[in-house]
N, C-alpha and C positions, 0 to 999 in steps of 0.2 A: 644427469641433470635431476633435480628433486622437484617433484608438482604437489600442490593441493588441488583437490577437486571442490568446486562449488556447483550447487544443484539448485536450479529455482523452477519450483512446480507451479505454473500458470495452470489458469482454467482452461486455456485453449491449448497451450503445449509446455511441454518441458523443455527449458536450456541448460545445457551442461558446460562447464568451463574448467580449463587447465590454466594452472597460473604458475611461474617460477616461484618456490618457497623463500628464495632469498631476496628478490628484486620485486615479484609482486606483479612482474611482467606478464602479460596474457598471452597464453601462446595459440587458444583458438577457444571458440564457443560453438557447438551445436544445437541442432533444435529437432526435436522429436514430437510427434511424427511431422512429416512436413506440412501436412495440410493440418486441420485445427481439429483436436481432440472434439470428438462427441459430448452432447449432454444428453440426460436422459428428463425430459419433462412429462409426467404422467398426468399432472393437472398443469394447469395455467397458473403459473408463478413459483413452480417447482422446476428444481435444476438439481441434478446428481451426477457423478460420477463413480465409477469403479476403482476403489482402491488399487487395485492390482494391475488397471490399466497404467496408472501412475508409474507403479514399479516396472512393469514391463517397457514402457517407454523413456525410463530413464535407463534400464540395462541396454536397449539397443544404443542409446548414446553415447554411453560410457564406450560399448565396443567399437563406433565408428571415430570417436574421439582419439581412442588409442589406437587404431590401428591409422587414420590420417596423420597423426603428429608420432606415429614409431615410439609408442611411448608404453612400456612394461609396466604390469601390475605393482610391481615392488617399488617402482619412483614413484606412486603416489602416497602421500605421508602422511596425508590429513585431508579431510570431507568436511565442507561446512554446506548447510541446508537453509535455504529459503523457499517459503511456501505460500499458497494462498492462504488467506486468513480465514477465522470464522468456520471452518468446514469441522465437521462432526464425522469421525471414523469410531463404529462400536466393533468389538472385537470379542470373541467367546472366550475360554478357558485357553484353547488351542492357540489362539492369536489370529482366527479366522476371521474376516470381515463378515457382521450378521445381516449387512444389507450394506445397498449402495451408499455411498458418503453424500449427506445432505450439504452443499456447497454453499460458498460465500452470499449467492445471489439468489437462492432459494428464499422466498417471503413466507415459507408456510408458517412460521411461529410469530410472525409479527404482531397478531392478537394476544398470544399468549406473554409476551414480553411488555404488552401494554399494561395487561392487566396487574402484571407482576410489579410493575413500576407505582401504579395507583395503591394497589395492597399492602405493599410492604413499606410504600411512602417515598415522594419523592426524595425529601430531605435526607432520607438514609442511602437511598442509591446514590445520591450526588456525593454524599461525604464518605460513603466506605466504597461503593465499587467506581465512583468518578462518572458514572453512566447508568443511562436506564438499559435494565437487562434487554431490552427491544429485540431484533431478532438474531441475537448474536449465539453461540453456541450451545451456552447452558438452555436456552429457550428450544433449541432445536433436540435436546436431548429430554427436555418435558414433554416436548411431542410426541418424542416416539414412546417414552413410557405413557401417555394417554391413548395413543392409537394404534401403537403395536406392542402390546403387555408380553405377547408371548415371546417376542425378540427382545424386547427389554430385559425379560428374567433370566435369559441367556448372557446379560453383557458381563464382561469378567472388567473391562477397562475401556473407557471414551479416550480417543485422542484426537487431535488436529491432523492435518494431513501433513505435516513434516514428522511428527511423532512417528508416524505409521512408516514411513521412510526410514527411517533412523532403524525402528523395528526390524523392518526387512533385511538392514543390512547386519543388525547385531542379534536379533532375537532377544533384544532388550526392552520393555516398555518403560519411557519416561518422556517427562517434558520439561518445560522451563517457566518461573514466574511470568515472565512475557507473554506466553503462550497462553498460559492461564487467564490473563488479564483480559487478552482480546476476546478470548471465550466468556467475559465477565464472570470467572469462576475466583478472581481475587479480591481480597478485602483489603485495601490500602491503609485504611485507618489502623487495624491489628495487625498488617503484616502477615497476614494468613489467608488459608483458603477460605472462601467467603461461605462460613456453614450455613450462616444465616438464608442464605440464597437456597441452598441445596435443601434446607430444612422445608423451606417455602415450598421448592417445587417436588419434595416428596424423594430426593437424588440420595441414594446411600454414599455417603464419605469414601467407602473403599472402593468406588469406581473412579476416583480422581489418582492417575498413575503417579509416580515417586516423581519427586521437581529435582531435576539437575540444574549447573549454574548456564546460564547462557553460553559464556565461554569457558572451556575447559574440558577435560577427558570425559565426556557424557557415556560412551558406550566404545564396542570396536567392532570390527567386523567379525562375523563367524563363520565358520568353514560353507555352512549353506550360502551365506552372504557371498562368499566369495566363489561360490560356483555359477551362481546367478547372475553376477556383477560383474565379476571380471578383475575386482578389487579385492587385493590379498587379503588375507585372515590377518586379524591383528592390527589394522590400519585405524587409526583412532578417528570419530568424530568429534569434533572440538568445538562444533558450534551450529545452534540451529535459532531462526526466528522466522516470523511472518512476512511477508513480503512489504509491506509500507515501513515497517521501522527497519528492515533488511535495505530496502531503496536508499533511506537515510545513511544508515551506516555506508554505503557504498559509496556515497557522497562527503563522507566524512561529517557527519552532523551528530554529535555525540554531547554537545555540552547547551547549557540553558541559552538562549537569544539565538541557537543556528537553526536554520530555517532550511528542510527539503521541498523541493517543488517540483511536481510533474503537470505537464500541458500535453496531455494525447486527446483521447476522444473525449473523457473527462478530466477534470483538473484536481489534483490532491495540493493542499499544505499540509506539511508534516511540520510542527514546530517542539521544540525540546524546552521543557522549563521545568525548573524544581520546585514550582507549585503545585499542591494537590487541591488546586480550585475545580469544582466540577460545578460550576455557576451556569456554564452552557453545556450541561450535559445533554441537552435534547438537539443540540444542534452540533457540537464539536464532540466527537469519541476521544477519550483518553485512556491510552495503554500506557503500561511499562515499557519504557524504551530499553533497548538490547542491554545496556549499562545501568540499569536499574538493578541495587542490591536493596537489603534491609536496612542496608545504613547509607546509601547514597541514592537520594530520591532523583530520578531523570525519569519524567513524563514525556511523552509524545502524542500531541494532541493534534488529530487529525480531522482535517475538514476536507470535506469531499464537495466538488462543482461540477454537477453530472453535465450543466450545458457548458462545455468548453470547446476544445476542437471540434465537436462534432458541427457546430456551427459553422465552422469554416471549411471544413469537409461540404457541409451542405451547399452553400453557396457555390464552391468550386464543381460540382455536379450540377448546379444550375443554373450559372453564368457561362457566357460563352468565353471560357477562358481556359487555358492548355493547362497549367500547372499552378502549384502553391508560390512557386518563384514569381511567374508572371501578375500571381495577384498580389504576391507583397512587393514589387516592382509599380502597379499601378496604385497600391494604398500609400506607396513613398511621394507618389506626384501631388497627395492631397495635405494641406495643412492639418496640425493639430487640432481635435476639434471637429472634423470631418465634414465641414461646413455646416455645424447642426445637427445632422443626422445620427440618430440614436439606433444601436440593437441593445436589446437584452437579450442575452444568448441562453435563456432559458427553455430551451425546446427539446429536452432529453428526460422528461420525466419529472417528478417531485423534486423538489430541491430541498434538503434537510436545513441546509443553513437557511432558508426562508421558509423555517416550520412547517414542512413539507407541502408548501402550495405549489400547485402546478400553474403557471404561469404563461408557460408557453415564449416562445421567441417573439418579441415585436419590433418591428421597424418604426419608427417616427421621425416625424419633420421632414419626411423626402421632399425636395420640391421638384417636380416632375420637369420644370424646365430648366432648373442649374445643376442637379444632380445626377451623377451617372453611375455606371458599374464601381468605378475607382474610389468613390465615395463609401459605396457599400463595402469593399475590401476593407478601407482603414475604419469604417466603423464598427466592423465585425470584430477586427483585432483589438481595438479600442475597448470596445465592450466584453471582450474575454479578460483583457487586462483591468479593468475596471471590476469585474465579477470577484477576480483574485484580490483586489484592493478591499472590497467589499467582506470578503473571507477573512483579511489579514484585521479590518477591524474589527471583528468579532473576537480572535484570537487573543488582540491586544486588551480586549475588555475582559476578557478571561485569564489575564496576567502574563502573557506573552511580551517581550520586549526584544523583536528582532534586532540581531546585528549583522548579520550576513543570510542572503539566500544563495544556497546552492542548487543547480538544475542540472538535467542531463541533455547533453545536445541532441535533442530530437523535436521533431513537432513545434509546438508552438514557440518554443525557446530558440528556435532558428530563425524566427523574424525579429529584426531589430525594432520595430516598431513595437511590438509585444514588449518585449525584453527592456527596451528605454524606457518605456512607460510605467512600467511596475516600480523598476529601479528608481526612474525620479520621484515617483510619487510617496513612496516607502523610504524615500533618503536613504538606501542601503544598496550596498554592489549587489549585484547578481553575478556568481561565479559560475560558470559552464564547464562540465567535465563529460568526456568521451566514455563514459562505463555502462556496464548491466547490473543486474541484479544478480546474475549467476557468478561475475567475476567478484563481485562484493562477497557474496559468500564464499567463496575460495579463499578471497585473502582474509578475512575474517577466521579459518582456520588456523592462521597464526596469532590471534589475539587472545588465546589462552595463556600467552605468555606475558600479557598485560601492557604490552609498549605500544599505546595508543598514537605515541608522538610518531614513532616511525611508521604505522600504519597510514597517518595522515599525510607523510610526505610521499609515502608511496603514490597514493593518488595524485597528489599534486604532481610529482614527476612522471607520472606514466599518463594521466588523464586529462591534466587542465587545458582547455582551448581556447578560450577568452574571459575577461571580463568586463560586464558591463556596469559602468559608472554611471551615479546618477548625475542627471545634468542641473547645472545651478538655478537657471531660472525653470523654474516648474510653476509659475504663475498660468500659463496657457494651460498645461496639464491639468491642474488644479480647478481650473474654469472647465471644463470638460469632463472632468470626473462629477463635480456639483450638479452639472447640468445632465449627465445619466443618471446619478443619485435620484434628482428630484422626478425624473421619468418613473425610474423604478418603485419609489414610494408613492406616486400616484396610481400605480398598478397594484401594488402591496394594501393601499388602503381602501381599495375599491372591492378588494378580493373578499 
């Protein structure tokens, strides 16, 4: 039997999966380390990791996976890589990291990005970058230039986390258009590296790696890569993408109108469009999707909702309830609209979709004589669902025409109340799949052949759990949503 290997480099752990080349069936997934990976935070708001720690955990995970499933190095025929987005890795001419990686959640470059947005001009950024430079990789590289000039002077190339891991396998430094776009290095209007941004930041264009296709023979494992990873020399790396585009790929989201949703601690709505609109570039991020090419425009619009599952977890920890299932059962006893109780679930920091306002969680209209914890459970689920709807309205105003939502079989999407509320209000089906980013990356190693139809069938055959259909009578849901939105707008207008 032959297998493809998928790697998902998160900031808390590395996951590695094996899937059968022919069927796409998952053989197994392992996680390393078993506890969370550490982060270095020298100052408040900083977050760094050592690139070689990722590599160390990847090699350990591969060793475990091969041993647990009795797979030899020559049975692995291709590699796909997914990775935490927006991180910065810089290496010298020997390919050695010059400093720790400044990862996605490090906020040190916020002011640099905001200043560039103003100085370059909002219109030019929206038209060419589809984003503000914000706190993305390009701004982090500018921070190194300004604050660590000795290190900056030694840089041979910058990379994203997935580029570095591919380099450790192959000794070849390259990147993708999708990767450059997530670092805000890509000019969508001119279909080229964003020279005007590099010039504004004073960054030498020679630091940009060579560009390879997202699906294709990007490089192959060399002798050193074999020695360290246990994957046979000559094994091709066929695919690489950031975690959100890869999550969409894992759910078979490729075409305009298809939407991938995640409902974990925070929520993500990632919608594909063929429109180069940067109208909402301060509230929505726009990246080249995995199947973007210079001739086929597929943009992934990413909207983040900070206060999502964390709201429900807070209730679990603070109400006298035993489990999420118990909370869902309590909530199901209460009719749509939660008896008028509204929860605004925005208690997890600034919300970009609310123009970076910090409004906190608010519970309103609680009647101490009539309402109990069941009303709070229902209102929390509805409030989180309504925040997803509010985000979808922003995406619609930016040109998204949703045709289907696909989501993983985890967290909030396990709640019928949550999923039914979203499906009914958006009037679209929500398809639930049992898959992971590492499995998706492994399957994507087959897409160099270009057979997207077969890829989609693999996901449907192996992973489809259920489909939530919108209810015909959406009136009570609409009334509840409008009440919630009124409460939100009262707070926003007061802030």
